[in-house]
C-alpha positions as CSV (number, residue, x, y, z in Angstrom):
1,M,29.7,6.7,39.0
2,S,31.9,7.3,36.0
3,A,33.8,4.9,34.2
4,P,37.4,4.3,35.1
5,A,40.0,6.3,33.2
6,G,40.9,4.5,29.9
7,A,37.8,2.3,29.9
8,A,35.9,2.3,26.6
9,R,32.6,4.0,26.6
10,P,30.0,1.8,25.0
11,G,29.5,3.1,21.4
12,R,26.2,4.0,19.8
13,R,24.8,1.1,17.9
14,Y,25.4,1.7,14.2
15,D,22.1,1.1,12.6
16,P,21.8,2.9,9.2
17,D,18.6,1.2,8.1
18,R,16.7,2.0,11.3
19,R,14.6,4.7,9.9
20,D,13.5,2.5,7.0
21,R,12.8,-0.4,9.4
22,I,10.6,1.8,11.5
23,I,8.6,2.9,8.5
24,D,8.2,-0.8,7.3
25,A,7.1,-1.8,10.9
26,A,4.6,0.9,10.9
27,V,3.0,-0.4,7.7
28,D,2.9,-3.9,9.5
29,V,1.3,-2.3,12.7
30,I,-1.3,-0.5,10.5
31,A,-2.2,-3.8,8.6
32,D,-2.5,-5.7,12.0
33,H,-4.1,-3.0,14.2
34,G,-5.5,-0.3,11.9
35,V,-4.6,3.4,12.3
36,A,-6.6,3.5,15.4
37,G,-4.6,0.7,17.1
38,T,-1.1,2.0,15.9
39,T,1.0,3.4,18.7
40,H,4.6,4.3,19.1
41,R,5.2,1.3,21.4
42,R,3.8,-1.2,18.9
43,I,5.8,0.2,16.0
44,A,9.1,0.1,18.2
45,A,8.5,-3.5,19.3
46,V,7.9,-4.7,15.7
47,A,10.9,-2.7,14.3
48,D,13.0,-3.9,17.4
49,V,14.2,-0.4,18.2
50,P,14.2,1.8,21.4
51,L,11.0,3.9,21.6
52,G,13.1,6.9,21.6
53,S,14.2,6.1,17.9
54,L,10.7,6.9,16.8
55,T,10.9,10.5,18.2
56,Y,14.4,10.9,17.0
57,H,13.7,10.1,13.3
58,F,10.0,11.4,13.0
59,D,8.1,14.5,14.1
60,G,5.4,12.3,15.8
61,L,3.0,9.6,15.1
62,V,1.2,11.7,12.3
63,D,4.5,12.2,10.3
64,L,5.4,8.4,10.8
65,L,1.9,7.3,9.6
66,A,2.2,9.7,6.5
67,Q,5.6,8.2,5.6
68,A,4.4,4.7,6.2
69,F,1.4,5.3,3.8
70,R,3.7,6.8,1.3
71,R,6.0,3.9,1.4
72,H,3.1,1.5,1.0
73,A,1.5,3.4,-1.9
74,E,4.9,3.6,-3.7
75,R,5.2,-0.3,-3.3
76,M,1.7,-0.9,-4.4
77,S,2.2,1.4,-7.4
78,R,5.3,-0.5,-8.5
79,S,3.3,-3.9,-8.2
80,Y,0.4,-2.3,-10.0
81,E,2.6,-1.1,-13.0
82,A,4.6,-4.5,-13.0
83,A,1.1,-6.2,-13.5
84,F,0.7,-4.8,-17.0
85,D,4.3,-5.5,-18.1
86,G,4.3,-7.4,-21.4
87,V,0.6,-6.7,-22.0
88,T,0.0,-6.1,-25.7
89,T,-3.5,-7.3,-26.6
90,R,-6.9,-6.6,-25.2
91,A,-7.1,-10.1,-23.9
92,E,-4.0,-9.8,-22.1
93,L,-5.1,-6.5,-20.7
94,V,-8.4,-8.1,-19.4
95,D,-6.3,-10.9,-17.9
96,A,-4.0,-8.4,-16.1
97,V,-6.9,-6.4,-14.8
98,T,-8.5,-9.7,-13.4
99,D,-5.2,-10.8,-11.8
100,L,-5.1,-7.5,-10.0
101,I,-8.7,-7.9,-8.6
102,H,-8.0,-11.5,-7.6
103,G,-4.7,-10.7,-5.6
104,D,-2.5,-12.5,-8.1
105,A,-0.5,-9.3,-8.7
106,D,1.8,-9.0,-5.6
107,A,-0.9,-7.6,-3.4
108,D,-2.6,-9.6,-0.6
109,P,-5.3,-8.8,1.9
110,R,-2.9,-7.1,4.2
111,D,-1.8,-4.7,1.4
112,W,-5.4,-3.9,0.9
113,A,-6.1,-3.4,4.6
114,V,-3.4,-0.9,4.7
115,A,-4.7,0.8,1.5
116,Y,-8.2,1.1,3.0
117,E,-6.8,2.4,6.2
118,L,-5.0,5.0,4.2
119,Y,-8.3,6.0,2.3
120,L,-10.1,6.4,5.7
121,A,-7.3,8.4,7.1
122,A,-7.3,10.6,4.1
123,L,-10.9,11.4,4.7
124,R,-10.0,12.9,8.1
125,D,-6.6,14.3,7.2
126,P,-6.6,16.2,3.9
127,A,-2.7,16.2,4.2
128,L,-2.9,12.4,3.3
129,R,-4.9,13.2,0.3
130,T,-1.7,14.0,-1.7
131,V,-0.6,10.2,-1.0
132,T,-3.9,8.9,-2.3
133,E,-4.0,11.4,-5.2
134,S,-0.5,10.4,-6.3
135,W,-1.3,6.6,-6.1
136,M,-4.6,7.2,-8.3
137,R,-2.6,9.3,-10.8
138,T,0.0,6.6,-11.1
139,S,-2.7,3.9,-11.6
140,R,-4.5,5.8,-14.2
141,A,-1.3,6.6,-16.0
142,V,-0.5,2.9,-16.3
143,L,-4.0,2.2,-17.6
144,Q,-3.7,5.1,-20.0
145,R,-1.1,3.2,-21.9
146,F,-4.0,1.0,-23.0
147,M,-7.1,3.3,-23.1
148,D,-8.2,6.9,-23.1
149,P,-8.0,8.9,-19.7
150,T,-11.9,8.7,-19.1
151,T,-11.9,4.9,-19.6
152,A,-8.9,4.6,-17.4
153,R,-10.5,6.5,-14.7
154,G,-13.6,4.1,-14.7
155,V,-11.5,1.0,-14.9
156,D,-9.3,2.2,-12.1
157,A,-12.4,2.8,-10.0
158,L,-13.7,-0.7,-11.2
159,I,-10.6,-2.4,-9.8
160,E,-10.7,-0.5,-6.5
161,G,-14.4,-1.5,-6.1
162,L,-14.2,-5.1,-6.9
163,V,-11.2,-5.6,-4.8
164,M,-13.0,-3.9,-2.1
165,H,-16.1,-6.3,-2.5
166,R,-13.6,-9.3,-2.5
167,T,-11.9,-8.0,0.7
168,L,-14.9,-7.2,2.6
169,A,-17.1,-10.1,1.4
170,T,-18.2,-12.8,4.1
171,T,-19.3,-15.2,1.5
172,P,-17.5,-16.1,-1.7
173,G,-17.7,-13.4,-4.2
174,A,-17.3,-13.3,-8.0
175,T,-15.5,-16.2,-9.5
176,R,-12.4,-15.3,-11.4
177,A,-14.6,-16.2,-14.6
178,E,-17.2,-13.8,-13.5
179,T,-14.7,-11.0,-12.7
180,R,-12.9,-11.6,-16.1
181,E,-16.4,-11.2,-17.7
182,I,-17.1,-8.1,-15.9
183,V,-13.8,-6.6,-17.0
184,A,-14.1,-7.6,-20.6
185,R,-17.5,-6.1,-20.7
186,Q,-16.2,-2.8,-19.4
187,L,-13.3,-2.8,-21.9
188,G,-15.3,-3.8,-24.7
189,A,-13.4,-7.0,-25.3
190,P,-14.6,-10.5,-25.9
191,A,-14.9,-12.5,-22.7
């Protein structure tokens, strides 16, 4: 049955932020369910959009996951860089690195869960390695403001490793003071 002549047709809902909301929702779903538990339906429900919006805006779940990981890596890179704003001394550098490791630099366990999901997904999908490589390059570039490239690579790996240890530990890990001492030793700074 068609609408009577002169009756207004319902217009399309104007939602200019829908695509971004879907990407943000995908990051949330990855944090809550991992890549293996991420589905179109879950993402659509979290984004509060019709399921068809996902296929309209993205070339499938793989494309959406890649864009979600890029969004997350870009945000984490900005937080990482901001953690070093104002650092001018070696002691401040040690404190900034310690803050990153102990989650005081705008990254929480959910952020790290998404990061580790990205690392695992990149092992299986070489196309995602460009996301991880870009993220690592950005982190090392920030650290290279304070140290040579080789040391920056090692400190970046130290940060990632100690965060992973803290995230995955079932018992209390290194205290903040112990972490600060580890970082200071690596940087050749007084603890």
